C-alpha positions in Angstrom: 14.9 -9.0 -34.2 14.5 -7.6 -30.7 11.2 -8.0 -28.8 9.0 -4.9 -28.1 8.0 -4.7 -24.5 5.5 -2.0 -23.4 4.9 -1.2 -19.7 1.8 0.7 -18.6 2.6 2.4 -15.3 5.8 3.6 -13.8 5.2 3.0 -10.1 7.1 0.4 -8.0 5.8 -2.5 -10.0 6.3 -1.2 -13.6 9.7 0.4 -13.0 11.1 -2.6 -11.0 9.8 -4.8 -14.1 11.6 -2.6 -16.6 15.0 -2.6 -14.8 14.8 -6.4 -14.2 13.8 -7.1 -17.7 16.8 -5.0 -19.0 19.2 -7.0 -16.9 18.0 -10.3 -18.3 17.0 -9.4 -21.9 19.7 -6.9 -23.1 18.3 -6.6 -26.6 14.6 -6.0 -25.7 13.0 -2.6 -26.8 11.5 -1.4 -23.5 8.9 1.4 -23.3 7.5 2.7 -20.0 4.5 4.8 -20.2 3.0 6.8 -17.3 0.3 9.5 -17.5 1.2 10.9 -14.1 4.8 12.0 -13.9 7.8 11.3 -16.2 9.8 9.7 -13.4 9.1 7.2 -10.8 8.7 8.6 -7.3 8.1 7.2 -3.8 4.3 7.7 -3.1 5.0 6.9 0.7 7.2 10.0 0.9 4.6 12.6 -0.4 3.5 13.2 3.2 7.1 14.5 4.1 7.1 16.8 1.0 3.9 18.5 2.2 5.3 18.6 5.9 8.5 20.4 4.5 10.8 17.6 5.5 11.7 16.7 1.9 11.6 18.3 -1.5 9.6 16.4 -4.2 13.0 15.9 -6.1 14.1 13.8 -3.1 11.3 11.3 -3.8 12.5 10.6 -7.3 14.1 7.3 -7.3 16.0 7.2 -10.5 17.2 10.3 -12.5 16.3 10.5 -16.2 19.9 9.7 -17.1 19.4 6.3 -15.4 16.7 5.4 -18.0 18.8 6.5 -21.0 21.8 4.3 -19.7 19.3 1.5 -19.3 17.9 2.0 -22.8 14.4 2.2 -21.2 12.3 4.8 -23.3 10.1 6.9 -21.2 6.8 8.3 -22.5 4.2 10.5 -20.5 1.0 9.7 -22.0 -2.6 8.5 -21.0 -3.3 5.0 -22.6 -7.0 5.1 -23.6 -7.5 1.6 -25.4 -5.8 -1.9 -25.9 -6.4 -3.9 -29.0 -5.3 -7.4 -28.1 -5.6 -8.9 -31.7 -3.3 -6.2 -33.3 -1.2 -5.7 -30.1 -1.6 -2.0 -30.1 -2.1 0.5 -27.3 -3.7 3.8 -28.3 -2.6 6.8 -26.3 -3.7 10.5 -26.3 -0.2 11.3 -27.8 0.8 8.3 -29.8 0.1 4.6 -30.4 2.4 1.8 -29.2 2.9 -1.7 -30.7 4.1 -4.5 -28.6 5.1 -8.0 -28.6 4.7 -8.3 -24.8 2.8 -6.0 -22.5 2.8 -5.4 -18.8 -0.2 -3.5 -17.3 0.9 -2.0 -13.9 -1.4 1.1 -13.8 -1.7 1.0 -9.9 -4.9 2.1 -8.2 -6.9 5.2 -7.4 -8.8 6.5 -4.3 -12.2 4.9 -3.7 -15.1 7.2 -3.7 -18.1 6.7 -1.6 -20.5 7.7 -4.4 -22.1 10.7 -2.8 -23.4 14.0 -4.4 -20.9 16.6 -3.9 -17.8 14.5 -4.3 -16.7 17.0 -7.1 -16.8 20.2 -5.0 -13.8 22.2 -4.5 -12.1 21.0 -1.4 -12.9 17.4 -1.8 -10.0 15.1 -2.5 -8.1 11.9 -1.9 -4.5 11.5 -1.3 -2.6 9.0 -3.7 -0.8 10.8 -6.5 1.3 13.8 -7.1 -1.7 15.7 -8.5 -3.4 15.1 -5.2 -0.5 16.5 -3.3 -0.3 19.5 -5.7 -4.0 20.1 -5.2 -3.7 19.9 -1.3 -0.8 22.2 -1.2 -2.5 24.8 -3.3 -5.9 24.6 -1.4 -4.3 24.9 2.0 -2.4 28.0 1.3 -5.7 29.7 2.1 -7.0 29.3 5.7 -8.9 26.2 6.4 -11.4 26.4 9.2 -11.5 22.6 9.6 -10.7 19.5 7.8 -12.9 16.3 7.9 -11.3 13.0 7.0 -13.5 10.1 6.2 -11.8 6.8 6.4 -9.6 5.2 9.0 -6.9 3.7 7.0 -3.1 4.3 6.8 -3.6 7.1 4.2 -6.2 8.6 6.5 -3.8 9.1 9.4 -1.0 10.2 7.1 -3.4 12.9 5.8 -4.3 13.8 9.3 -0.7 14.2 10.4 0.0 16.3 7.3 -2.8 18.7 8.1 -2.0 18.9 11.7 1.5 20.1 10.7 0.0 23.1 9.3 -2.1 23.6 12.4 -5.4 22.7 10.8 -8.1 21.1 13.0 -9.0 17.7 11.9 -12.1 15.6 12.6 -11.9 11.9 11.5 -14.7 9.7 10.8 -13.9 6.0 11.3 -16.4 3.3 10.5 -15.1 0.9 13.2 -15.6 0.9 16.8 -11.9 1.4 17.2 -9.3 2.6 14.9 -7.8 -0.2 12.7 -10.0 -2.7 14.6 -10.9 -4.5 11.4 -7.2 -5.4 11.2 -5.8 -5.4 14.7 -6.8 -7.3 17.8 -8.5 -5.2 20.6 -5.4 -4.4 22.6 -3.4 -3.0 19.6 -6.5 -1.1 18.2 -7.0 0.5 21.7 -3.4 1.8 21.7 -3.7 3.0 18.2 -7.0 4.7 18.9 -5.6 6.4 22.1 -2.7 7.8 20.0 -4.8 9.0 17.1 -7.3 10.7 19.4 -4.4 12.5 21.0 -4.1 14.6 17.7 -7.6 14.8 16.1 -11.1 14.8 17.0 -11.8 11.2 16.3 -15.4 10.0 15.8 -15.6 6.3 16.0 -18.5 4.0 14.5 -19.3 7.0 12.3 -19.5 7.2 8.5 -19.9 10.1 5.9 -23.6 10.2 4.5 -23.6 13.7 2.7 -21.3 16.3 1.4 -22.8 19.7 1.5 -21.9 22.9 -0.4 -22.6 24.9 -3.6 -19.2 25.1 -5.4 -17.0 24.5 -2.3 -17.4 22.0 0.4 -19.1 23.7 3.5 -20.0 20.9 5.6 -20.7 17.1 5.9 -23.3 15.1 7.6 -22.5 11.7 9.5 -24.4 8.6 10.0 -25.2 9.9 13.5 -27.1 12.8 12.1 -24.4 15.4 13.0 -23.6 18.2 10.6 -19.8 19.2 10.8 -18.6 22.4 9.2 -15.5 22.1 7.2 -13.8 23.7 4.3 -11.7 20.5 3.3 -12.8 17.0 3.1 -10.2 14.2 2.6 -11.7 10.9 1.2 -9.5 8.0 2.3 -11.8 5.1 2.4 -9.3 2.9 0.4 -8.1 2.5 -3.1 -9.4 0.4 -6.0 -7.5 -1.3 -8.8 -7.2 0.6 -12.1 -8.6 -2.3 -14.2 -10.6 -0.4 -16.8 -8.1 -0.7 -19.7 -7.8 -4.4 -19.3 -11.6 -4.9 -18.8 -12.5 -2.8 -21.9 -9.9 -4.8 -23.9 -11.6 -8.1 -22.9 -9.1 -9.4 -20.4 -10.4 -11.5 -17.5 -10.9 -9.2 -14.5 -12.7 -9.5 -11.3 -11.8 -6.9 -8.6 -8.4 -6.4 -10.4 -6.9 -7.8 -13.5 -6.8 -11.7 -13.2 -3.4 -13.2 -13.5 -2.2 -16.7 -13.1 0.8 -17.8 -10.9 3.3 -16.5 -13.5 1.4 -13.1 -13.6 0.1 -13.8 -17.0 -3.4 -12.4 -17.8 -6.0 -14.3 -20.0 -4.0 -13.2 -22.9 -0.5 -15.1 -22.7 1.4 -12.0 -24.2 0.0 -9.6 -21.5 1.1 -9.6 -17.9 -0.1 -7.6 -14.8 1.5 -6.7 -11.7 1.1 -4.3 -8.7 -2.0 -2.6 -7.2 -4.2 -3.5 -10.4 -3.3 -7.2 -10.4 -5.3 -9.9 -8.8 -2.8 -12.5 -8.2 -3.2 -16.3 -7.7 -1.5 -17.2 -4.3 0.2 -20.6 -3.7 -3.1 -21.8 -2.0 -5.1 -21.2 -5.0 -7.1 -18.1 -3.9 -6.8 -14.8 -5.9 -6.1 -11.5 -4.0 -5.3 -7.9 -4.9 -2.2 -7.1 -2.9 -1.8 -3.3 -2.6 1.3 -3.2 -0.5 4.7 -1.6 -1.5 6.8 -4.7 -1.0 4.3 -6.9 -3.0 4.5 -4.4 -5.8 8.2 -4.7 -5.8 8.0 -8.5 -5.7 5.6 -8.7 -8.5 7.5 -6.1 -10.6 10.7 -8.2 -10.2 8.8 -11.6 -11.1 7.1 -9.7 -14.1 10.4 -8.6 -15.4 11.9 -12.2 -15.0 9.0 -13.9 -16.7 8.8 -11.5 -19.5 12.6 -12.2 -20.1 11.8 -15.9 -19.9 9.0 -15.5 -22.5 11.3 -13.6 -24.9 14.1 -16.1 -24.5 12.0 -19.2 -24.4 12.8 -20.2 -20.9 10.3 -21.6 -18.3 8.6 -19.0 -16.1 8.8 -18.7 -12.3 5.6 -18.8 -10.1 4.8 -16.1 -7.7 5.6 -16.5 -4.0 4.6 -13.5 -1.9 6.7 -14.8 1.1 6.1 -14.0 4.7 3.6 -11.2 5.1 4.9 -8.0 6.6 3.8 -4.4 6.8 4.8 -1.2 8.9 3.3 2.1 9.6 3.3 5.1 11.9 0.3 6.4 13.7 1.7 9.9 14.6 4.3 9.0 17.1 3.3 5.2 17.4 5.3 2.9 15.4 3.7 -0.4 14.1 5.0 -3.5 12.7 3.4 -6.8 11.8 4.9 -10.1 10.5 3.2 -13.3 9.4 -0.4 -13.8 10.3 -2.1 -12.1 13.3 -5.7 -12.1 12.9 -8.0 -9.4 14.4 -9.6 -12.1 16.4 -6.3 -13.0 18.2 -6.7 -13.2 21.9 -4.9 -14.8 25.0 -5.8 -18.3 23.9 -4.1 -18.0 20.6 -1.2 -15.5 21.3 1.1 -14.3 23.9 0.7 -10.5 24.6 2.8 -8.1 26.6 1.9 -4.5 26.8 2.7 -1.3 28.8 -0.2 0.9 28.2 1.5 3.8 29.9 4.4 3.7 27.6 2.2 2.7 24.7 4.3 -0.4 23.9 2.9 -3.8 22.9 4.3 -7.2 21.6 2.1 -9.9 20.5 3.2 -13.4 19.3 0.6 -15.5 17.6 1.1 -19.3 17.5 -0.6 -22.4 16.2 -2.8 -23.7 19.0 -3.2 -27.1 17.4 0.5 -28.1 17.8 1.8 -29.0 21.4 5.0 -26.9 20.7 2.9 -24.0 19.6 5.0 -22.8 16.6 4.9 -19.1 16.0 2.7 -17.7 13.1 3.0 -13.9 13.5 4.2 -10.8 15.4 2.4 -7.6 16.1 4.6 -4.8 17.6 3.5 -1.2 18.8 6.1 1.2 20.1 8.8 -1.6 19.7 11.0 -2.3 16.6 12.1 -5.8 15.7 14.3 -7.2 13.2 12.6 -8.3 10.1 14.9 -11.2 9.1 14.7 -12.8 12.5 10.9 -12.6 12.8 10.7 -14.0 9.3 13.0 -16.8 10.1 11.0 -17.9 13.2 7.9 -17.9 11.1 9.2 -19.7 8.2 10.8 -22.3 10.3 7.8 -22.7 12.6 10.0 -22.0 15.8 8.3 -23.1 19.0 6.9 -20.4 21.1 9.0 -21.2 24.1 12.2 -21.1 21.9 11.3 -17.7 20.5 10.6 -16.1 23.9 13.9 -17.5 25.4 15.9 -16.0 22.4 13.8 -12.8 21.8 16.7 -10.6 22.4 17.8 -11.8 18.8 14.9 -9.9 17.3 15.4 -6.5 19.2 16.2 -3.9 16.6 18.8 -2.0 18.7 19.8 -4.2 21.5 22.5 -1.8 22.8 20.0 0.9 23.5 16.6 -1.1 23.8 15.2 -3.5 26.3 15.1 -7.1 25.0 11.6 -7.7 26.7 12.6 -11.3 27.1 12.0 -11.3 30.9 8.6 -9.9 30.4 7.7 -12.4 27.9 9.1 -15.3 30.0 6.8 -14.4 32.6 3.9 -14.9 30.4 4.7 -18.4 29.4 
């Protein structure tokens, strides 16, 4: 008899798991449930739909026929409860029994807990529904938008609104944009770029949302009242762990899993934004990045197949950290570990403030050969495999600098920066 596997959530983690499971367990019955949209789409592309550079259909990763051929049953439904003893999920449209379950429900925008959050014109930016709400609302004139929060979603929303010529004021808690993540030099470059496009208020938070039925203004921590007809709340996201929590699974910030992505119930796994994973060093962490969602989905599919076939599971290894973003016209890449506290004593930094370009190479100060531990790049593109190789192999700083041309994304048309970096050794 084939095993029944139910996956809640059709984002990058859930869909990747379903596809990988089908590759390894040909006879498994796989049901993929999503309350949001019937087909998996790229969330990172939503901004380009609003900016008229893509159609929403362009963001759909697999057509419906793909799932039919893979024998993955799709269900659009809201799962409301989970009974671990009977192994039954209750949805608004149907109930689902399982032999094994993967919870990959993703995350939701974090709300500040202020009165007025439910006013018309107040929203986050995470889902297709958020995009539709923004599209509908901004068809009418918007006098000014205020965005509370200085993360990547906040700058994406700002760029979206500026593409419609809507004036934007951004409230950022930190003294510089992204200064809780980036060293001072990088944060200054990002701040300068963002301030070119929006009215940027640093060291400022949202304290009140004012209006009767529609948002009319906000008040800030500096006592200023700013009139607006749209308020974007982009102060981060939180794991959707309520289904697991109400069922009695172990949770903390997210759904707690072991190194094999198993929850406190051995037949239930979790992956993606909602999972709080155990890292190789023993700490647990919620990793809300696209590539970790894909990695966890891949592993969840493999370990579900292993459970079905009686094979040994594989432990989660997130590999070398990396991320990339774009702050309006300024590209950003990071590889490995570059703490916000990095300075001239723990890293090599070259920058051209006029051209808005920066390269930082962090290294281990305890070793005489100063092995590299991470890279930050602004306005410069580097090759991911080369940076990852140097970090993984603990390449000495001098060797990395001497061979830096290897990491340049397009050496035929770009400077190698080797000469500039050599001068700093």
